[in-house]
VEXROLUM-523849 format. One record per residue (C-alpha): residue in one letter; z, x, y. Coordinates in steps of 0.02 Angstrom, whole numbers, plus 50000, padded with zeros to 5 digits. Layout:
residues N
NODE   residuo      c3      c1      c2
NODE         a       Z       X       Y
...
//
This chain:
residues 336
NODE   residuo      c3      c1      c2
NODE         x   55164   51046   51840
NODE         x   55016   50984   51960
NODE         x   54921   51152   51990
NODE         x   54992   51249   51866
NODE         x   54829   51258   51759
NODE         x   54721   51388   51844
NODE         x   54549   51470   51834
NODE         x   54534   51632   51741
NODE         x   54394   51759   51765
NODE         x   54337   51900   51625
NODE         x   54253   51999   51715
NODE         x   54098   51914   51791
NODE         x   54135   51784   51669
NODE         x   54235   51654   51795
NODE         x   54327   51500   51680
NODE         x   54358   51341   51773
NODE         x   54535   51328   51648
NODE         x   54605   51450   51578
NODE         x   54608   51377   51393
NODE         x   54504   51449   51256
NODE         x   54446   51405   51089
NODE         x   54500   51549   50965
NODE         x   54348   51632   50842
NODE         x   54403   51536   50639
NODE         x   54310   51569   50519
NODE         x   54237   51417   50428
NODE         x   54307   51339   50576
NODE         x   54211   51368   50727
NODE         x   54014   51375   50672
NODE         x   53883   51302   50806
NODE         x   53902   51106   50786
NODE         x   54110   51126   50821
NODE         x   54122   51253   50980
NODE         x   53967   51119   51054
NODE         x   54089   50978   51029
NODE         x   54250   51103   51088
NODE         x   54163   51128   51227
NODE         x   54118   50939   51274
NODE         x   54307   50900   51264
NODE         x   54335   51043   51376
NODE         x   54354   51190   51302
NODE         x   54323   51333   51455
NODE         x   54270   51469   51350
NODE         x   54221   51457   51131
NODE         x   54243   51599   51047
NODE         x   54109   51610   50888
NODE         x   54177   51671   50699
NODE         x   54188   51838   50676
NODE         x   54032   51947   50634
NODE         x   54025   52105   50552
NODE         x   53944   52245   50640
NODE         x   53897   52320   50439
NODE         x   53815   52146   50428
NODE         x   53717   52169   50606
NODE         x   53675   52326   50554
NODE         x   53593   52295   50355
NODE         x   53524   52132   50440
NODE         x   53613   52033   50331
NODE         x   53551   51841   50326
NODE         x   53711   51742   50342
NODE         x   53753   51868   50463
NODE         x   53596   51836   50571
NODE         x   53644   51646   50533
NODE         x   53793   51653   50631
NODE         x   53725   51736   50771
NODE         x   53610   51566   50828
NODE         x   53664   51501   51009
NODE         x   53655   51343   51072
NODE         x   53645   51322   51269
NODE         x   53761   51193   51270
NODE         x   53894   51323   51217
NODE         x   53905   51427   51363
NODE         x   54008   51532   51415
NODE         x   54009   51587   51231
NODE         x   54121   51728   51163
NODE         x   54054   51818   50985
NODE         x   54194   51928   50915
NODE         x   54136   52083   50795
NODE         x   54217   52188   50679
NODE         x   54198   52358   50602
NODE         x   54289   52528   50654
NODE         x   54147   52638   50655
NODE         x   54102   52663   50843
NODE         x   53904   52682   50822
NODE         x   53900   52523   50736
NODE         x   54005   52438   50862
NODE         x   53927   52498   50992
NODE         x   53738   52448   50899
NODE         x   53827   52269   50847
NODE         x   53870   52241   51005
NODE         x   53700   52273   51103
NODE         x   53642   52153   50971
NODE         x   53760   52011   50996
NODE         x   53723   52020   51200
NODE         x   53543   52009   51172
NODE         x   53586   51863   51064
NODE         x   53657   51778   51230
NODE         x   53822   51800   51208
NODE         x   53920   51801   51371
NODE         x   54061   51893   51317
NODE         x   54083   52024   51170
NODE         x   54263   52010   51070
NODE         x   54321   52132   50977
NODE         x   54416   52112   50812
NODE         x   54576   52182   50795
NODE         x   54692   52062   50720
NODE         x   54614   51991   50558
NODE         x   54737   52015   50442
NODE         x   54616   51955   50283
NODE         x   54664   52090   50136
NODE         x   54456   52137   50123
NODE         x   54452   52160   50281
NODE         x   54595   52255   50311
NODE         x   54561   52380   50183
NODE         x   54390   52451   50246
NODE         x   54503   52505   50413
NODE         x   54432   52347   50514
NODE         x   54542   52223   50599
NODE         x   54720   52230   50605
NODE         x   54723   52392   50512
NODE         x   54648   52460   50679
NODE         x   54820   52440   50755
NODE         x   54875   52588   50635
NODE         x   54750   52693   50727
NODE         x   54753   52687   50910
NODE         x   54643   52821   50931
NODE         x   54517   52761   50832
NODE         x   54542   52600   50897
NODE         x   54511   52654   51090
NODE         x   54349   52753   51025
NODE         x   54290   52568   50961
NODE         x   54328   52485   51125
NODE         x   54251   52613   51224
NODE         x   54097   52641   51125
NODE         x   54074   52456   51150
NODE         x   54102   52442   51305
NODE         x   53968   52557   51346
NODE         x   53848   52479   51244
NODE         x   53849   52306   51329
NODE         x   53860   52242   51527
NODE         x   53944   52093   51495
NODE         x   54117   52102   51490
NODE         x   54214   52164   51311
NODE         x   54357   52095   51250
NODE         x   54485   52120   51122
NODE         x   54613   52007   51013
NODE         x   54740   52097   50917
NODE         x   54912   52079   50850
NODE         x   55108   52131   50893
NODE         x   55067   52256   50781
NODE         x   55045   52287   50581
NODE         x   55233   52222   50538
NODE         x   55394   52219   50637
NODE         x   55446   52400   50634
NODE         x   55252   52428   50721
NODE         x   55265   52346   50890
NODE         x   55079   52422   50935
NODE         x   55016   52312   51028
NODE         x   55080   52364   51206
NODE         x   55000   52540   51161
NODE         x   54846   52466   51117
NODE         x   54824   52342   51273
NODE         x   54848   52493   51369
NODE         x   54729   52598   51285
NODE         x   54600   52451   51300
NODE         x   54622   52430   51473
NODE         x   54589   52627   51498
NODE         x   54426   52622   51386
NODE         x   54359   52459   51495
NODE         x   54413   52308   51411
NODE         x   54408   52173   51532
NODE         x   54537   52043   51439
NODE         x   54665   52063   51290
NODE         x   54700   51906   51186
NODE         x   54859   51937   51088
NODE         x   54939   51842   50945
NODE         x   55099   51826   50938
NODE         x   55124   51897   50769
NODE         x   55106   52055   50632
NODE         x   55000   52064   50514
NODE         x   55104   52065   50388
NODE         x   55153   51902   50448
NODE         x   54981   51825   50425
NODE         x   54993   51630   50508
NODE         x   55192   51623   50447
NODE         x   55367   51601   50541
NODE         x   55347   51586   50743
NODE         x   55239   51672   50863
NODE         x   55354   51807   50962
NODE         x   55343   51747   51156
NODE         x   55445   51901   51206
NODE         x   55306   52032   51137
NODE         x   55154   51947   51204
NODE         x   55257   51940   51396
NODE         x   55275   52143   51373
NODE         x   55083   52153   51335
NODE         x   55050   52061   51498
NODE         x   55170   52166   51574
NODE         x   55093   52326   51540
NODE         x   54907   52293   51602
NODE         x   54827   52221   51742
NODE         x   54708   52145   51643
NODE         x   54692   51938   51588
NODE         x   54807   51919   51446
NODE         x   54752   51784   51345
NODE         x   54915   51726   51232
NODE         x   54871   51642   51060
NODE         x   55015   51566   50938
NODE         x   55064   51377   50899
NODE         x   54992   51310   51039
NODE         x   54991   51117   50962
NODE         x   54972   50994   51131
NODE         x   55024   50987   51314
NODE         x   55213   51027   51301
NODE         x   55175   51173   51194
NODE         x   55063   51261   51300
NODE         x   55150   51240   51440
NODE         x   55276   51341   51359
NODE         x   55161   51464   51316
NODE         x   55098   51490   51499
NODE         x   55297   51503   51574
NODE         x   55393   51595   51431
NODE         x   55247   51745   51429
NODE         x   55168   51727   51602
NODE         x   54979   51748   51525
NODE         x   54847   51711   51629
NODE         x   54764   51585   51494
NODE         x   54782   51531   51313
NODE         x   54683   51520   51152
NODE         x   54701   51382   51046
NODE         x   54670   51416   50851
NODE         x   54744   51307   50717
NODE         x   54802   51162   50841
NODE         x   54595   51118   50884
NODE         x   54555   51105   50718
NODE         x   54481   50913   50690
NODE         x   54564   50918   50840
NODE         x   54456   50933   50997
NODE         x   54566   50796   51104
NODE         x   54683   50961   51099
NODE         x   54595   51007   51253
NODE         x   54627   50884   51369
NODE         x   54756   50840   51319
NODE         x   54819   51003   51387
NODE         x   54734   50992   51530
NODE         x   54807   50811   51586
NODE         x   54998   50879   51547
NODE         x   55001   51016   51641
NODE         x   54908   50933   51802
NODE         x   55016   50775   51776
NODE         x   55176   50810   51666
NODE         x   55128   50638   51554
NODE         x   55062   50663   51386
NODE         x   54928   50565   51349
NODE         x   54899   50454   51190
NODE         x   54804   50534   51038
NODE         x   54669   50449   50989
NODE         x   54642   50311   50887
NODE         x   54596   50313   50700
NODE         x   54409   50237   50760
NODE         x   54388   50363   50886
NODE         x   54413   50489   50729
NODE         x   54314   50415   50616
NODE         x   54173   50419   50740
NODE         x   54183   50601   50808
NODE         x   54180   50636   50619
NODE         x   54037   50559   50584
NODE         x   53947   50635   50731
NODE         x   54034   50804   50696
NODE         x   53956   50769   50535
NODE         x   53771   50736   50581
NODE         x   53783   50904   50676
NODE         x   53834   50981   50526
NODE         x   53676   50932   50454
NODE         x   53577   50961   50576
NODE         x   53635   51157   50579
NODE         x   53685   51190   50395
NODE         x   53542   51060   50267
NODE         x   53639   50910   50150
NODE         x   53732   51044   50033
NODE         x   53827   51146   50148
NODE         x   53848   51018   50262
NODE         x   53901   50890   50134
NODE         x   54055   51026   50070
NODE         x   54104   51103   50235
NODE         x   54137   50929   50304
NODE         x   54272   50890   50175
NODE         x   54387   51009   50269
NODE         x   54343   50953   50455
NODE         x   54376   50778   50398
NODE         x   54543   50818   50294
NODE         x   54615   50898   50470
NODE         x   54523   50749   50592
NODE         x   54631   50616   50493
NODE         x   54786   50720   50447
NODE         x   54930   50599   50467
NODE         x   54836   50432   50490
NODE         x   54851   50277   50356
NODE         x   54738   50301   50228
NODE         x   54689   50490   50221
NODE         x   54746   50542   50066
NODE         x   54627   50420   49990
NODE         x   54488   50484   50108
NODE         x   54525   50661   50052
NODE         x   54506   50595   49869
NODE         x   54358   50521   49901
NODE         x   54236   50662   50004
NODE         x   54275   50779   49896
NODE         x   54208   50714   49779
NODE         x   54051   50654   49870
NODE         x   53876   50738   49832
NODE         x   53747   50669   49959
NODE         x   53755   50646   50145
NODE         x   53733   50449   50116
NODE         x   53885   50451   50005
NODE         x   53987   50548   50149
NODE         x   53922   50425   50293
NODE         x   53975   50265   50159
NODE         x   54126   50331   50144
NODE         x   54164   50364   50328
NODE         x   54091   50176   50363
NODE         x   54192   50086   50241
NODE         x   54334   50168   50313
NODE         x   54309   50115   50479
NODE         x   54287   49948   50426
NODE         x   54457   49944   50351
NODE         x   54535   50014   50512
NODE         x   54437   49870   50617
NODE         x   54511   49756   50520
NODE         x   54703   49817   50506
NODE         x   54673   49798   50675
NODE         x   54599   49615   50690
NODE         x   54762   49571   50581
NODE         x   54875   49665   50705
NODE         x   54933   49820   50577
NODE         x   54942   49963   50667
//
């Protein structure tokens, strides 16, 4: 497998490795993007931002536009269905420092699609193409489009949308191998992803069901894609990036991080979240991250119950440190 992981160029943006962190709401905030970059994510994508929120200067939206220098290269994703508003939002995102502007045409959430945004655009391909063209013309950085295979199993529109995106000037496409109707259930359809890869000349990044090195290698092989995007597999698991690279380069599976490594990473992540969002939000948002970091570990259920009751930063720290001490004692006794 040595040499199979190659670099990836998205317009003017060159990535040393073709593995990207997906834009996940509530997960890929600034602190976690910095962590993922440090662990080797070649490109990180920010949580999706409402074009209308940018237009009306929404305070929460403004916070989503914050960038740390350690994140670059960074893709910022916008969603909306009004070409003029999307163009305006893209210009703001570029000015904020994004290296790539990504257009969301894949979000399945009801409150998004009922406004004609996200994956709803896959049912209106002329408008989707108009949106892409408007955004491309509004910025000087590369523009990418993230889509699904279609609205449902009866509507496999991804190939046609990919062709329209290429014609409108998109520099790359990300295809999640599920329909909007599936949300995140079932398996990603790799045959349909391959069909998208074969339909266009621009790079295609495949997204769906990558959890480790072997599944990443299989996605490359079965779709012929130029890059892969990691979503849920990266939740509480920044180690997935070096694991994938090592497997693709050597065929060897790296051992998982130890419990103590996981706890140490939780504390580091928590301190960064506190600095970025403050104590009240930081404590509450870290509950989900802590659950992801410790999934399947000894004591994870007990930890989850305790951190869900934590009200202060110090209480949260004390819980994690107590779990670390307990784990160290287990190791000292030879219990694994």
